[in-house]
mmCIF entry with sequence, helices, sheets and N, C-alpha, C, O atoms, coordinates in Angstrom:
data_MODEL
# 
_entry.id   MODEL 
# 
_entity.id                         1 
_entity.type                       polymer 
_entity.pdbx_number_of_molecules   1 
# 
_entity_poly.entity_id                      1 
_entity_poly.type                           'polypeptide(L)' 
_entity_poly.nstd_linkage                   no 
_entity_poly.nstd_monomer                   no 
_entity_poly.pdbx_seq_one_letter_code       MLEFLAENWGNLLVGALLSAAVVFSVIKLKKDGEKKSCCSDCSKCTGCTSDKKRQ 
_entity_poly.pdbx_seq_one_letter_code_can   MLEFLAENWGNLLVGALLSAAVVFSVIKLKKDGEKKSCCSDCSKCTGCTSDKKRQ 
_entity_poly.pdbx_strand_id                 A 
# 
loop_
_entity_poly_seq.entity_id 
_entity_poly_seq.num 
_entity_poly_seq.mon_id 
_entity_poly_seq.hetero 
1 1  MET n 
1 2  LEU n 
1 3  GLU n 
1 4  PHE n 
1 5  LEU n 
1 6  ALA n 
1 7  GLU n 
1 8  ASN n 
1 9  TRP n 
1 10 GLY n 
1 11 ASN n 
1 12 LEU n 
1 13 LEU n 
1 14 VAL n 
1 15 GLY n 
1 16 ALA n 
1 17 LEU n 
1 18 LEU n 
1 19 SER n 
1 20 ALA n 
1 21 ALA n 
1 22 VAL n 
1 23 VAL n 
1 24 PHE n 
1 25 SER n 
1 26 VAL n 
1 27 ILE n 
1 28 LYS n 
1 29 LEU n 
1 30 LYS n 
1 31 LYS n 
1 32 ASP n 
1 33 GLY n 
1 34 GLU n 
1 35 LYS n 
1 36 LYS n 
1 37 SER n 
1 38 CYS n 
1 39 CYS n 
1 40 SER n 
1 41 ASP n 
1 42 CYS n 
1 43 SER n 
1 44 LYS n 
1 45 CYS n 
1 46 THR n 
1 47 GLY n 
1 48 CYS n 
1 49 THR n 
1 50 SER n 
1 51 ASP n 
1 52 LYS n 
1 53 LYS n 
1 54 ARG n 
1 55 GLN n 
# 
_struct_asym.id          A 
_struct_asym.entity_id   1 
# 
loop_
_struct_conf.conf_type_id 
_struct_conf.id 
_struct_conf.pdbx_PDB_helix_id 
_struct_conf.beg_label_comp_id 
_struct_conf.beg_label_asym_id 
_struct_conf.beg_label_seq_id 
_struct_conf.pdbx_beg_PDB_ins_code 
_struct_conf.end_label_comp_id 
_struct_conf.end_label_asym_id 
_struct_conf.end_label_seq_id 
_struct_conf.pdbx_end_PDB_ins_code 
_struct_conf.beg_auth_comp_id 
_struct_conf.beg_auth_asym_id 
_struct_conf.beg_auth_seq_id 
_struct_conf.end_auth_comp_id 
_struct_conf.end_auth_asym_id 
_struct_conf.end_auth_seq_id 
_struct_conf.pdbx_PDB_helix_class 
_struct_conf.details 
_struct_conf.pdbx_PDB_helix_length 
HELX_P HELX_P1 AA1 LEU A 2  ? LYS A 35 ? LEU A 2  LYS A 35 1 ? 34 
HELX_P HELX_P2 AA2 ASP A 51 ? ARG A 54 ? ASP A 51 ARG A 54 5 ? 4  
# 
_struct_conf_type.id          HELX_P 
_struct_conf_type.criteria    ? 
_struct_conf_type.reference   ? 
# 
loop_
_atom_site.group_PDB 
_atom_site.id 
_atom_site.type_symbol 
_atom_site.label_atom_id 
_atom_site.label_alt_id 
_atom_site.label_comp_id 
_atom_site.label_asym_id 
_atom_site.label_entity_id 
_atom_site.label_seq_id 
_atom_site.pdbx_PDB_ins_code 
_atom_site.Cartn_x 
_atom_site.Cartn_y 
_atom_site.Cartn_z 
_atom_site.occupancy 
_atom_site.B_iso_or_equiv 
_atom_site.pdbx_formal_charge 
_atom_site.auth_seq_id 
_atom_site.auth_comp_id 
_atom_site.auth_asym_id 
_atom_site.auth_atom_id 
_atom_site.pdbx_PDB_model_num 
ATOM 1   N N  . MET A 1 1  ? 16.274  17.309  2.768  1.00 0.00 ? 1  MET A N  1 
ATOM 2   C CA . MET A 1 1  ? 15.664  15.993  2.724  1.00 0.00 ? 1  MET A CA 1 
ATOM 3   C C  . MET A 1 1  ? 16.056  15.178  3.960  1.00 0.00 ? 1  MET A C  1 
ATOM 4   O O  . MET A 1 1  ? 15.209  14.543  4.588  1.00 0.00 ? 1  MET A O  1 
ATOM 5   N N  . LEU A 1 2  ? 17.340  15.203  4.298  1.00 0.00 ? 2  LEU A N  1 
ATOM 6   C CA . LEU A 1 2  ? 17.785  14.471  5.481  1.00 0.00 ? 2  LEU A CA 1 
ATOM 7   C C  . LEU A 1 2  ? 17.187  15.054  6.754  1.00 0.00 ? 2  LEU A C  1 
ATOM 8   O O  . LEU A 1 2  ? 16.937  14.331  7.719  1.00 0.00 ? 2  LEU A O  1 
ATOM 9   N N  . GLU A 1 3  ? 16.962  16.344  6.752  1.00 0.00 ? 3  GLU A N  1 
ATOM 10  C CA . GLU A 1 3  ? 16.341  16.995  7.893  1.00 0.00 ? 3  GLU A CA 1 
ATOM 11  C C  . GLU A 1 3  ? 14.912  16.471  8.097  1.00 0.00 ? 3  GLU A C  1 
ATOM 12  O O  . GLU A 1 3  ? 14.494  16.189  9.219  1.00 0.00 ? 3  GLU A O  1 
ATOM 13  N N  . PHE A 1 4  ? 14.187  16.350  7.000  1.00 0.00 ? 4  PHE A N  1 
ATOM 14  C CA . PHE A 1 4  ? 12.814  15.832  7.057  1.00 0.00 ? 4  PHE A CA 1 
ATOM 15  C C  . PHE A 1 4  ? 12.809  14.403  7.602  1.00 0.00 ? 4  PHE A C  1 
ATOM 16  O O  . PHE A 1 4  ? 11.991  14.070  8.460  1.00 0.00 ? 4  PHE A O  1 
ATOM 17  N N  . LEU A 1 5  ? 13.716  13.562  7.108  1.00 0.00 ? 5  LEU A N  1 
ATOM 18  C CA . LEU A 1 5  ? 13.785  12.178  7.572  1.00 0.00 ? 5  LEU A CA 1 
ATOM 19  C C  . LEU A 1 5  ? 14.160  12.093  9.045  1.00 0.00 ? 5  LEU A C  1 
ATOM 20  O O  . LEU A 1 5  ? 13.617  11.270  9.781  1.00 0.00 ? 5  LEU A O  1 
ATOM 21  N N  . ALA A 1 6  ? 15.087  12.941  9.473  1.00 0.00 ? 6  ALA A N  1 
ATOM 22  C CA . ALA A 1 6  ? 15.513  12.945  10.876 1.00 0.00 ? 6  ALA A CA 1 
ATOM 23  C C  . ALA A 1 6  ? 14.380  13.381  11.797 1.00 0.00 ? 6  ALA A C  1 
ATOM 24  O O  . ALA A 1 6  ? 14.255  12.865  12.907 1.00 0.00 ? 6  ALA A O  1 
ATOM 25  N N  . GLU A 1 7  ? 13.561  14.320  11.354 1.00 0.00 ? 7  GLU A N  1 
ATOM 26  C CA . GLU A 1 7  ? 12.463  14.808  12.188 1.00 0.00 ? 7  GLU A CA 1 
ATOM 27  C C  . GLU A 1 7  ? 11.266  13.874  12.199 1.00 0.00 ? 7  GLU A C  1 
ATOM 28  O O  . GLU A 1 7  ? 10.502  13.864  13.164 1.00 0.00 ? 7  GLU A O  1 
ATOM 29  N N  . ASN A 1 8  ? 11.088  13.087  11.142 1.00 0.00 ? 8  ASN A N  1 
ATOM 30  C CA . ASN A 1 8  ? 9.873   12.273  11.009 1.00 0.00 ? 8  ASN A CA 1 
ATOM 31  C C  . ASN A 1 8  ? 10.137  10.777  10.933 1.00 0.00 ? 8  ASN A C  1 
ATOM 32  O O  . ASN A 1 8  ? 9.285   10.039  10.440 1.00 0.00 ? 8  ASN A O  1 
ATOM 33  N N  . TRP A 1 9  ? 11.283  10.304  11.400 1.00 0.00 ? 9  TRP A N  1 
ATOM 34  C CA . TRP A 1 9  ? 11.599  8.891   11.261 1.00 0.00 ? 9  TRP A CA 1 
ATOM 35  C C  . TRP A 1 9  ? 10.605  8.012   12.019 1.00 0.00 ? 9  TRP A C  1 
ATOM 36  O O  . TRP A 1 9  ? 10.305  6.906   11.571 1.00 0.00 ? 9  TRP A O  1 
ATOM 37  N N  . GLY A 1 10 ? 10.104  8.466   13.125 1.00 0.00 ? 10 GLY A N  1 
ATOM 38  C CA . GLY A 1 10 ? 9.127   7.688   13.902 1.00 0.00 ? 10 GLY A CA 1 
ATOM 39  C C  . GLY A 1 10 ? 7.823   7.515   13.147 1.00 0.00 ? 10 GLY A C  1 
ATOM 40  O O  . GLY A 1 10 ? 7.277   6.413   13.092 1.00 0.00 ? 10 GLY A O  1 
ATOM 41  N N  . ASN A 1 11 ? 7.324   8.583   12.570 1.00 0.00 ? 11 ASN A N  1 
ATOM 42  C CA . ASN A 1 11 ? 6.085   8.512   11.786 1.00 0.00 ? 11 ASN A CA 1 
ATOM 43  C C  . ASN A 1 11 ? 6.253   7.625   10.562 1.00 0.00 ? 11 ASN A C  1 
ATOM 44  O O  . ASN A 1 11 ? 5.357   6.860   10.208 1.00 0.00 ? 11 ASN A O  1 
ATOM 45  N N  . LEU A 1 12 ? 7.412   7.735   9.921  1.00 0.00 ? 12 LEU A N  1 
ATOM 46  C CA . LEU A 1 12 ? 7.668   6.910   8.740  1.00 0.00 ? 12 LEU A CA 1 
ATOM 47  C C  . LEU A 1 12 ? 7.748   5.431   9.107  1.00 0.00 ? 12 LEU A C  1 
ATOM 48  O O  . LEU A 1 12 ? 7.257   4.576   8.370  1.00 0.00 ? 12 LEU A O  1 
ATOM 49  N N  . LEU A 1 13 ? 8.364   5.135   10.243 1.00 0.00 ? 13 LEU A N  1 
ATOM 50  C CA . LEU A 1 13 ? 8.472   3.748   10.694 1.00 0.00 ? 13 LEU A CA 1 
ATOM 51  C C  . LEU A 1 13 ? 7.091   3.164   11.010 1.00 0.00 ? 13 LEU A C  1 
ATOM 52  O O  . LEU A 1 13 ? 6.785   2.043   10.603 1.00 0.00 ? 13 LEU A O  1 
ATOM 53  N N  . VAL A 1 14 ? 6.271   3.907   11.724 1.00 0.00 ? 14 VAL A N  1 
ATOM 54  C CA . VAL A 1 14 ? 4.922   3.445   12.056 1.00 0.00 ? 14 VAL A CA 1 
ATOM 55  C C  . VAL A 1 14 ? 4.097   3.256   10.786 1.00 0.00 ? 14 VAL A C  1 
ATOM 56  O O  . VAL A 1 14 ? 3.362   2.276   10.669 1.00 0.00 ? 14 VAL A O  1 
ATOM 57  N N  . GLY A 1 15 ? 4.209   4.166   9.853  1.00 0.00 ? 15 GLY A N  1 
ATOM 58  C CA . GLY A 1 15 ? 3.487   4.041   8.586  1.00 0.00 ? 15 GLY A CA 1 
ATOM 59  C C  . GLY A 1 15 ? 3.917   2.818   7.805  1.00 0.00 ? 15 GLY A C  1 
ATOM 60  O O  . GLY A 1 15 ? 3.083   2.130   7.217  1.00 0.00 ? 15 GLY A O  1 
ATOM 61  N N  . ALA A 1 16 ? 5.212   2.539   7.793  1.00 0.00 ? 16 ALA A N  1 
ATOM 62  C CA . ALA A 1 16 ? 5.722   1.359   7.084  1.00 0.00 ? 16 ALA A CA 1 
ATOM 63  C C  . ALA A 1 16 ? 5.225   0.070   7.752  1.00 0.00 ? 16 ALA A C  1 
ATOM 64  O O  . ALA A 1 16 ? 4.857   -0.884  7.066  1.00 0.00 ? 16 ALA A O  1 
ATOM 65  N N  . LEU A 1 17 ? 5.216   0.045   9.079  1.00 0.00 ? 17 LEU A N  1 
ATOM 66  C CA . LEU A 1 17 ? 4.735   -1.148  9.792  1.00 0.00 ? 17 LEU A CA 1 
ATOM 67  C C  . LEU A 1 17 ? 3.238   -1.365  9.561  1.00 0.00 ? 17 LEU A C  1 
ATOM 68  O O  . LEU A 1 17 ? 2.798   -2.499  9.373  1.00 0.00 ? 17 LEU A O  1 
ATOM 69  N N  . LEU A 1 18 ? 2.469   -0.304  9.576  1.00 0.00 ? 18 LEU A N  1 
ATOM 70  C CA . LEU A 1 18 ? 1.033   -0.434  9.312  1.00 0.00 ? 18 LEU A CA 1 
ATOM 71  C C  . LEU A 1 18 ? 0.768   -0.900  7.881  1.00 0.00 ? 18 LEU A C  1 
ATOM 72  O O  . LEU A 1 18 ? -0.117  -1.721  7.639  1.00 0.00 ? 18 LEU A O  1 
ATOM 73  N N  . SER A 1 19 ? 1.533   -0.377  6.951  1.00 0.00 ? 19 SER A N  1 
ATOM 74  C CA . SER A 1 19 ? 1.379   -0.797  5.555  1.00 0.00 ? 19 SER A CA 1 
ATOM 75  C C  . SER A 1 19 ? 1.710   -2.279  5.395  1.00 0.00 ? 19 SER A C  1 
ATOM 76  O O  . SER A 1 19 ? 1.011   -3.003  4.687  1.00 0.00 ? 19 SER A O  1 
ATOM 77  N N  . ALA A 1 20 ? 2.767   -2.722  6.047  1.00 0.00 ? 20 ALA A N  1 
ATOM 78  C CA . ALA A 1 20 ? 3.145   -4.136  5.982  1.00 0.00 ? 20 ALA A CA 1 
ATOM 79  C C  . ALA A 1 20 ? 2.062   -5.011  6.601  1.00 0.00 ? 20 ALA A C  1 
ATOM 80  O O  . ALA A 1 20 ? 1.761   -6.083  6.076  1.00 0.00 ? 20 ALA A O  1 
ATOM 81  N N  . ALA A 1 21 ? 1.471   -4.568  7.712  1.00 0.00 ? 21 ALA A N  1 
ATOM 82  C CA . ALA A 1 21 ? 0.412   -5.344  8.357  1.00 0.00 ? 21 ALA A CA 1 
ATOM 83  C C  . ALA A 1 21 ? -0.803  -5.466  7.445  1.00 0.00 ? 21 ALA A C  1 
ATOM 84  O O  . ALA A 1 21 ? -1.417  -6.531  7.378  1.00 0.00 ? 21 ALA A O  1 
ATOM 85  N N  . VAL A 1 22 ? -1.154  -4.409  6.753  1.00 0.00 ? 22 VAL A N  1 
ATOM 86  C CA . VAL A 1 22 ? -2.295  -4.445  5.828  1.00 0.00 ? 22 VAL A CA 1 
ATOM 87  C C  . VAL A 1 22 ? -2.005  -5.406  4.678  1.00 0.00 ? 22 VAL A C  1 
ATOM 88  O O  . VAL A 1 22 ? -2.865  -6.204  4.305  1.00 0.00 ? 22 VAL A O  1 
ATOM 89  N N  . VAL A 1 23 ? -0.808  -5.335  4.119  1.00 0.00 ? 23 VAL A N  1 
ATOM 90  C CA . VAL A 1 23 ? -0.453  -6.212  2.998  1.00 0.00 ? 23 VAL A CA 1 
ATOM 91  C C  . VAL A 1 23 ? -0.502  -7.673  3.433  1.00 0.00 ? 23 VAL A C  1 
ATOM 92  O O  . VAL A 1 23 ? -1.074  -8.503  2.726  1.00 0.00 ? 23 VAL A O  1 
ATOM 93  N N  . PHE A 1 24 ? 0.089   -8.005  4.585  1.00 0.00 ? 24 PHE A N  1 
ATOM 94  C CA . PHE A 1 24 ? 0.075   -9.391  5.051  1.00 0.00 ? 24 PHE A CA 1 
ATOM 95  C C  . PHE A 1 24 ? -1.333  -9.853  5.392  1.00 0.00 ? 24 PHE A C  1 
ATOM 96  O O  . PHE A 1 24 ? -1.661  -11.021 5.180  1.00 0.00 ? 24 PHE A O  1 
ATOM 97  N N  . SER A 1 25 ? -2.177  -8.962  5.916  1.00 0.00 ? 25 SER A N  1 
ATOM 98  C CA . SER A 1 25 ? -3.569  -9.331  6.211  1.00 0.00 ? 25 SER A CA 1 
ATOM 99  C C  . SER A 1 25 ? -4.338  -9.650  4.934  1.00 0.00 ? 25 SER A C  1 
ATOM 100 O O  . SER A 1 25 ? -5.100  -10.616 4.893  1.00 0.00 ? 25 SER A O  1 
ATOM 101 N N  . VAL A 1 26 ? -4.148  -8.859  3.910  1.00 0.00 ? 26 VAL A N  1 
ATOM 102 C CA . VAL A 1 26 ? -4.829  -9.100  2.633  1.00 0.00 ? 26 VAL A CA 1 
ATOM 103 C C  . VAL A 1 26 ? -4.364  -10.422 2.031  1.00 0.00 ? 26 VAL A C  1 
ATOM 104 O O  . VAL A 1 26 ? -5.179  -11.191 1.521  1.00 0.00 ? 26 VAL A O  1 
ATOM 105 N N  . ILE A 1 27 ? -3.068  -10.690 2.084  1.00 0.00 ? 27 ILE A N  1 
ATOM 106 C CA . ILE A 1 27 ? -2.542  -11.956 1.548  1.00 0.00 ? 27 ILE A CA 1 
ATOM 107 C C  . ILE A 1 27 ? -3.127  -13.130 2.318  1.00 0.00 ? 27 ILE A C  1 
ATOM 108 O O  . ILE A 1 27 ? -3.522  -14.126 1.711  1.00 0.00 ? 27 ILE A O  1 
ATOM 109 N N  . LYS A 1 28 ? -3.190  -13.034 3.656  1.00 0.00 ? 28 LYS A N  1 
ATOM 110 C CA . LYS A 1 28 ? -3.744  -14.123 4.464  1.00 0.00 ? 28 LYS A CA 1 
ATOM 111 C C  . LYS A 1 28 ? -5.226  -14.330 4.178  1.00 0.00 ? 28 LYS A C  1 
ATOM 112 O O  . LYS A 1 28 ? -5.679  -15.468 4.061  1.00 0.00 ? 28 LYS A O  1 
ATOM 113 N N  . LEU A 1 29 ? -5.979  -13.250 4.065  1.00 0.00 ? 29 LEU A N  1 
ATOM 114 C CA . LEU A 1 29 ? -7.405  -13.373 3.759  1.00 0.00 ? 29 LEU A CA 1 
ATOM 115 C C  . LEU A 1 29 ? -7.617  -14.035 2.395  1.00 0.00 ? 29 LEU A C  1 
ATOM 116 O O  . LEU A 1 29 ? -8.534  -14.838 2.225  1.00 0.00 ? 29 LEU A O  1 
ATOM 117 N N  . LYS A 1 30 ? -6.778  -13.698 1.444  1.00 0.00 ? 30 LYS A N  1 
ATOM 118 C CA . LYS A 1 30 ? -6.901  -14.289 0.117  1.00 0.00 ? 30 LYS A CA 1 
ATOM 119 C C  . LYS A 1 30 ? -6.604  -15.783 0.169  1.00 0.00 ? 30 LYS A C  1 
ATOM 120 O O  . LYS A 1 30 ? -7.317  -16.576 -0.446 1.00 0.00 ? 30 LYS A O  1 
ATOM 121 N N  . LYS A 1 31 ? -5.564  -16.175 0.893  1.00 0.00 ? 31 LYS A N  1 
ATOM 122 C CA . LYS A 1 31 ? -5.226  -17.595 1.012  1.00 0.00 ? 31 LYS A CA 1 
ATOM 123 C C  . LYS A 1 31 ? -6.301  -18.360 1.767  1.00 0.00 ? 31 LYS A C  1 
ATOM 124 O O  . LYS A 1 31 ? -6.643  -19.480 1.387  1.00 0.00 ? 31 LYS A O  1 
ATOM 125 N N  . ASP A 1 32 ? -6.843  -17.771 2.838  1.00 0.00 ? 32 ASP A N  1 
ATOM 126 C CA . ASP A 1 32 ? -7.903  -18.420 3.603  1.00 0.00 ? 32 ASP A CA 1 
ATOM 127 C C  . ASP A 1 32 ? -9.166  -18.573 2.758  1.00 0.00 ? 32 ASP A C  1 
ATOM 128 O O  . ASP A 1 32 ? -9.869  -19.576 2.881  1.00 0.00 ? 32 ASP A O  1 
ATOM 129 N N  . GLY A 1 33 ? -9.458  -17.614 1.919  1.00 0.00 ? 33 GLY A N  1 
ATOM 130 C CA . GLY A 1 33 ? -10.629 -17.684 1.046  1.00 0.00 ? 33 GLY A CA 1 
ATOM 131 C C  . GLY A 1 33 ? -10.505 -18.800 0.033  1.00 0.00 ? 33 GLY A C  1 
ATOM 132 O O  . GLY A 1 33 ? -11.502 -19.431 -0.316 1.00 0.00 ? 33 GLY A O  1 
ATOM 133 N N  . GLU A 1 34 ? -9.306  -19.052 -0.441 1.00 0.00 ? 34 GLU A N  1 
ATOM 134 C CA . GLU A 1 34 ? -9.097  -20.136 -1.398 1.00 0.00 ? 34 GLU A CA 1 
ATOM 135 C C  . GLU A 1 34 ? -9.309  -21.488 -0.734 1.00 0.00 ? 34 GLU A C  1 
ATOM 136 O O  . GLU A 1 34 ? -9.806  -22.413 -1.377 1.00 0.00 ? 34 GLU A O  1 
ATOM 137 N N  . LYS A 1 35 ? -8.948  -21.622 0.525  1.00 0.00 ? 35 LYS A N  1 
ATOM 138 C CA . LYS A 1 35 ? -9.091  -22.890 1.243  1.00 0.00 ? 35 LYS A CA 1 
ATOM 139 C C  . LYS A 1 35 ? -10.552 -23.179 1.586  1.00 0.00 ? 35 LYS A C  1 
ATOM 140 O O  . LYS A 1 35 ? -10.936 -24.344 1.689  1.00 0.00 ? 35 LYS A O  1 
ATOM 141 N N  . LYS A 1 36 ? -11.361 -22.156 1.763  1.00 0.00 ? 36 LYS A N  1 
ATOM 142 C CA . LYS A 1 36 ? -12.732 -22.339 2.205  1.00 0.00 ? 36 LYS A CA 1 
ATOM 143 C C  . LYS A 1 36 ? -13.694 -22.667 1.066  1.00 0.00 ? 36 LYS A C  1 
ATOM 144 O O  . LYS A 1 36 ? -14.905 -22.730 1.279  1.00 0.00 ? 36 LYS A O  1 
ATOM 145 N N  . SER A 1 37 ? -13.175 -22.873 -0.127 1.00 0.00 ? 37 SER A N  1 
ATOM 146 C CA . SER A 1 37 ? -14.048 -23.204 -1.235 1.00 0.00 ? 37 SER A CA 1 
ATOM 147 C C  . SER A 1 37 ? -14.538 -24.647 -1.149 1.00 0.00 ? 37 SER A C  1 
ATOM 148 O O  . SER A 1 37 ? -15.420 -25.053 -1.906 1.00 0.00 ? 37 SER A O  1 
ATOM 149 N N  . CYS A 1 38 ? -13.981 -25.401 -0.248 1.00 0.00 ? 38 CYS A N  1 
ATOM 150 C CA . CYS A 1 38 ? -14.357 -26.809 -0.082 1.00 0.00 ? 38 CYS A CA 1 
ATOM 151 C C  . CYS A 1 38 ? -15.622 -26.914 0.771  1.00 0.00 ? 38 CYS A C  1 
ATOM 152 O O  . CYS A 1 38 ? -15.785 -26.170 1.737  1.00 0.00 ? 38 CYS A O  1 
ATOM 153 N N  . CYS A 1 39 ? -16.513 -27.833 0.415  1.00 0.00 ? 39 CYS A N  1 
ATOM 154 C CA . CYS A 1 39 ? -17.729 -28.035 1.204  1.00 0.00 ? 39 CYS A CA 1 
ATOM 155 C C  . CYS A 1 39 ? -17.405 -28.833 2.461  1.00 0.00 ? 39 CYS A C  1 
ATOM 156 O O  . CYS A 1 39 ? -16.280 -29.309 2.613  1.00 0.00 ? 39 CYS A O  1 
ATOM 157 N N  . SER A 1 40 ? -18.357 -28.984 3.350  1.00 0.00 ? 40 SER A N  1 
ATOM 158 C CA . SER A 1 40 ? -18.101 -29.688 4.604  1.00 0.00 ? 40 SER A CA 1 
ATOM 159 C C  . SER A 1 40 ? -18.155 -31.208 4.447  1.00 0.00 ? 40 SER A C  1 
ATOM 160 O O  . SER A 1 40 ? -17.716 -31.930 5.342  1.00 0.00 ? 40 SER A O  1 
ATOM 161 N N  . ASP A 1 41 ? -18.681 -31.704 3.334  1.00 0.00 ? 41 ASP A N  1 
ATOM 162 C CA . ASP A 1 41 ? -18.750 -33.141 3.089  1.00 0.00 ? 41 ASP A CA 1 
ATOM 163 C C  . ASP A 1 41 ? -17.548 -33.556 2.251  1.00 0.00 ? 41 ASP A C  1 
ATOM 164 O O  . ASP A 1 41 ? -17.583 -33.482 1.023  1.00 0.00 ? 41 ASP A O  1 
ATOM 165 N N  . CYS A 1 42 ? -16.493 -33.989 2.917  1.00 0.00 ? 42 CYS A N  1 
ATOM 166 C CA . CYS A 1 42 ? -15.237 -34.276 2.223  1.00 0.00 ? 42 CYS A CA 1 
ATOM 167 C C  . CYS A 1 42 ? -15.342 -35.472 1.275  1.00 0.00 ? 42 CYS A C  1 
ATOM 168 O O  . CYS A 1 42 ? -14.496 -35.622 0.393  1.00 0.00 ? 42 CYS A O  1 
ATOM 169 N N  . SER A 1 43 ? -16.338 -36.309 1.432  1.00 0.00 ? 43 SER A N  1 
ATOM 170 C CA . SER A 1 43 ? -16.459 -37.455 0.534  1.00 0.00 ? 43 SER A CA 1 
ATOM 171 C C  . SER A 1 43 ? -16.873 -37.016 -0.871 1.00 0.00 ? 43 SER A C  1 
ATOM 172 O O  . SER A 1 43 ? -16.616 -37.735 -1.837 1.00 0.00 ? 43 SER A O  1 
ATOM 173 N N  . LYS A 1 44 ? -17.508 -35.846 -1.003 1.00 0.00 ? 44 LYS A N  1 
ATOM 174 C CA . LYS A 1 44 ? -17.939 -35.336 -2.304 1.00 0.00 ? 44 LYS A CA 1 
ATOM 175 C C  . LYS A 1 44 ? -17.026 -34.236 -2.835 1.00 0.00 ? 44 LYS A C  1 
ATOM 176 O O  . LYS A 1 44 ? -17.216 -33.745 -3.948 1.00 0.00 ? 44 LYS A O  1 
ATOM 177 N N  . CYS A 1 45 ? -16.049 -33.860 -2.046 1.00 0.00 ? 45 CYS A N  1 
ATOM 178 C CA . CYS A 1 45 ? -15.207 -32.727 -2.397 1.00 0.00 ? 45 CYS A CA 1 
ATOM 179 C C  . CYS A 1 45 ? -14.105 -33.155 -3.364 1.00 0.00 ? 45 CYS A C  1 
ATOM 180 O O  . CYS A 1 45 ? -13.427 -34.157 -3.136 1.00 0.00 ? 45 CYS A O  1 
ATOM 181 N N  . THR A 1 46 ? -13.931 -32.395 -4.436 1.00 0.00 ? 46 THR A N  1 
ATOM 182 C CA . THR A 1 46 ? -12.882 -32.714 -5.402 1.00 0.00 ? 46 THR A CA 1 
ATOM 183 C C  . THR A 1 46 ? -11.631 -31.880 -5.186 1.00 0.00 ? 46 THR A C  1 
ATOM 184 O O  . THR A 1 46 ? -10.569 -32.236 -5.698 1.00 0.00 ? 46 THR A O  1 
ATOM 185 N N  . GLY A 1 47 ? -11.719 -30.788 -4.449 1.00 0.00 ? 47 GLY A N  1 
ATOM 186 C CA . GLY A 1 47 ? -10.569 -29.925 -4.260 1.00 0.00 ? 47 GLY A CA 1 
ATOM 187 C C  . GLY A 1 47 ? -10.018 -29.957 -2.854 1.00 0.00 ? 47 GLY A C  1 
ATOM 188 O O  . GLY A 1 47 ? -9.192  -29.117 -2.498 1.00 0.00 ? 47 GLY A O  1 
ATOM 189 N N  . CYS A 1 48 ? -10.449 -30.893 -2.059 1.00 0.00 ? 48 CYS A N  1 
ATOM 190 C CA . CYS A 1 48 ? -10.068 -30.950 -0.658 1.00 0.00 ? 48 CYS A CA 1 
ATOM 191 C C  . CYS A 1 48 ? -8.652  -31.506 -0.514 1.00 0.00 ? 48 CYS A C  1 
ATOM 192 O O  . CYS A 1 48 ? -8.299  -32.504 -1.144 1.00 0.00 ? 48 CYS A O  1 
ATOM 193 N N  . THR A 1 49 ? -7.853  -30.855 0.315  1.00 0.00 ? 49 THR A N  1 
ATOM 194 C CA . THR A 1 49 ? -6.504  -31.341 0.584  1.00 0.00 ? 49 THR A CA 1 
ATOM 195 C C  . THR A 1 49 ? -6.414  -31.897 2.010  1.00 0.00 ? 49 THR A C  1 
ATOM 196 O O  . THR A 1 49 ? -5.326  -32.188 2.505  1.00 0.00 ? 49 THR A O  1 
ATOM 197 N N  . SER A 1 50 ? -7.534  -32.033 2.637  1.00 0.00 ? 50 SER A N  1 
ATOM 198 C CA . SER A 1 50 ? -7.577  -32.501 4.014  1.00 0.00 ? 50 SER A CA 1 
ATOM 199 C C  . SER A 1 50 ? -7.349  -34.003 4.094  1.00 0.00 ? 50 SER A C  1 
ATOM 200 O O  . SER A 1 50 ? -7.615  -34.740 3.145  1.00 0.00 ? 50 SER A O  1 
ATOM 201 N N  . ASP A 1 51 ? -6.857  -34.437 5.232  1.00 0.00 ? 51 ASP A N  1 
ATOM 202 C CA . ASP A 1 51 ? -6.672  -35.872 5.463  1.00 0.00 ? 51 ASP A CA 1 
ATOM 203 C C  . ASP A 1 51 ? -8.002  -36.573 5.704  1.00 0.00 ? 51 ASP A C  1 
ATOM 204 O O  . ASP A 1 51 ? -8.072  -37.798 5.608  1.00 0.00 ? 51 ASP A O  1 
ATOM 205 N N  . LYS A 1 52 ? -9.059  -35.827 6.016  1.00 0.00 ? 52 LYS A N  1 
ATOM 206 C CA . LYS A 1 52 ? -10.366 -36.404 6.252  1.00 0.00 ? 52 LYS A CA 1 
ATOM 207 C C  . LYS A 1 52 ? -10.887 -37.104 4.988  1.00 0.00 ? 52 LYS A C  1 
ATOM 208 O O  . LYS A 1 52 ? -11.639 -38.074 5.089  1.00 0.00 ? 52 LYS A O  1 
ATOM 209 N N  . LYS A 1 53 ? -10.505 -36.635 3.831  1.00 0.00 ? 53 LYS A N  1 
ATOM 210 C CA . LYS A 1 53 ? -10.994 -37.199 2.580  1.00 0.00 ? 53 LYS A CA 1 
ATOM 211 C C  . LYS A 1 53 ? -10.494 -38.636 2.398  1.00 0.00 ? 53 LYS A C  1 
ATOM 212 O O  . LYS A 1 53 ? -11.163 -39.463 1.779  1.00 0.00 ? 53 LYS A O  1 
ATOM 213 N N  . ARG A 1 54 ? -9.319  -38.914 2.940  1.00 0.00 ? 54 ARG A N  1 
ATOM 214 C CA . ARG A 1 54 ? -8.715  -40.239 2.751  1.00 0.00 ? 54 ARG A CA 1 
ATOM 215 C C  . ARG A 1 54 ? -9.302  -41.295 3.670  1.00 0.00 ? 54 ARG A C  1 
ATOM 216 O O  . ARG A 1 54 ? -9.087  -42.489 3.460  1.00 0.00 ? 54 ARG A O  1 
ATOM 217 N N  . GLN A 1 55 ? -10.039 -40.868 4.686  1.00 0.00 ? 55 GLN A N  1 
ATOM 218 C CA . GLN A 1 55 ? -10.589 -41.824 5.657  1.00 0.00 ? 55 GLN A CA 1 
ATOM 219 C C  . GLN A 1 55 ? -11.745 -42.605 5.095  1.00 0.00 ? 55 GLN A C  1 
ATOM 220 O O  . GLN A 1 55 ? -12.315 -43.448 5.788  1.00 0.00 ? 55 GLN A O  1 
# 
């Protein structure tokens, strides 16, 4: 087992980094999608957290 890890540590590291990038991208896309549910007319928006609504 240690032999396998010693021979393939580079591949395992790259795979772990790619997996982390995919997970963080999915989380960011999900958060961005939640923010975009607001319409462009902030005076009629009920879920807007923007400072434009207060103007």
